N, C-alpha and C positions, 0 to 999 in steps of 0.2 A: 956860428956859437948861437949854445945854449941858456936863458935865460933863467936862470931856475927864481921861485917866489922867492924872502929870504922875512921873516916873522919876528920881526922883532916887541919887546914892551919895553916905553921911552917915559921913564920918568920923569914928568909933570909938573909938581909938585918937591915940596918938602915931606917930610915924616911929621902928621900933626896926629897932637895929643887930642880927647874926649870934649874936653871944655876946653879946648880954639877952635872948634869946628862956631860954627852956626846953626841954630835952628832948624833947618831940614836936611841938613844931613846930618843935626845927632837924629834925626828919626830915621830913618834910610836904617844908619849907622847899626840901629835897635831892633830897626825891622833881620834886617838879615841874622843878631842873633838868637828874637825871639826863630826864627827862620828856622833854629837851626836845634837850638835850644824845645820847637816844641817836640821832633821829629826825635830828640833822644827820649821824650817823657814819655813816648811808645811804644819803646822797649829798640827804635833802633841806638848804630850809632856813627856821625853822620857825629864828619868834625870837622864837617865845608860846609858853606851853603852859599846859594850863588842865586842873589835876586835881577832879572835883567828888563831894563826899564827901551822901550822900544818912545822911538823916537812920537805914537800916534800916542803916549801916554798910558802906556798897557803897563801892564809889567809881567813878571812873573820868575817864582821862587824854587830852588829843590834845590834838595839837604844830598849832600854825597858823606862813604866815606873819603877823601881823593878831593882835592879843587877840581880836578879834571873832571869828574862823574860829578859834581855841585856847576861847573858851568858847561859843559854836554848836558847835558839831561835837562837845564834851566832854556840852554840857547834850544835845542827838540819842543823843547813845549812850544815859546816862541815862534819856533818852524810852521811846529804840525797844525798855529792857531794860524797865520799868514801872514805872520813878521818878517818881512822882509830888508827894514830896517831898525840896526838896533841903537841906540846914545848911546846906551851905560850900563857898565856894569855889577857889581858890588857883590865882591870875591869877602865872606870870615874865611884867614886859613890859619889855623891854628897854631899856636906852640908864639905867636907874635911873629910867626916869619916874611912879615914885608915882604926884608927885602927876599925873600929866598924869592929866582928866578920861576917863576910860572909852566909846567910842564908842557909841553910844544901842542900836545892833544889838542892840551887848553887854548894858546894859545891859537894854532892851524882852524879848530872851529869860528873864535875870535875877527884870526882876520878872515874870513868870509865874506861875516857881514859888514866889508872893509876898515875902516879906522870910528875906533871902538876908547871914550874915555874907561883906563876901567879904575876900581877903587881900594883898592887890599886894607881888610881892617883885620887888625890883629886880637885875641885875643882879650888885651886890654883897652882891646877903641881906639885904637890906637888906625888913623887911617896915612895912607897912601897912595896922592893919584897916578894914574899913569894912563900911556895915552899905546895901544896894542892898533903896528900897523905894516899891513903885507909892503916888500918892496920890491922890487923886481935886481938880481942882482944877475951879475955876471959870466 
């Protein structure tokens, strides 16, 4: 019997508003919005931004026209710089779609790094925290 990998994003925390976060979380949320906004100011039309934080403290950011594009680009930048262990990813999603599922290609790219904490940030700066991991299923 063949086993296939099944990638999930399990929600591990309640939706929190910007004011309910501690200062460090607020800084990260502001950073991902600034990344997206800066790309828009130079003429790009991204609707999403992603920042990858490695376990050694490095960070890599990307903006894209989809959440998948932003996540995969940031992960590729991290990988090309030699990162092999991702601690967390902060993703700015459009239209406050923090409850919408991440696309399969983004989940698969994240799962390559094992278990990864994901913070989904809405336009109103609310945050939903989850964990991406791959599981073998028969």
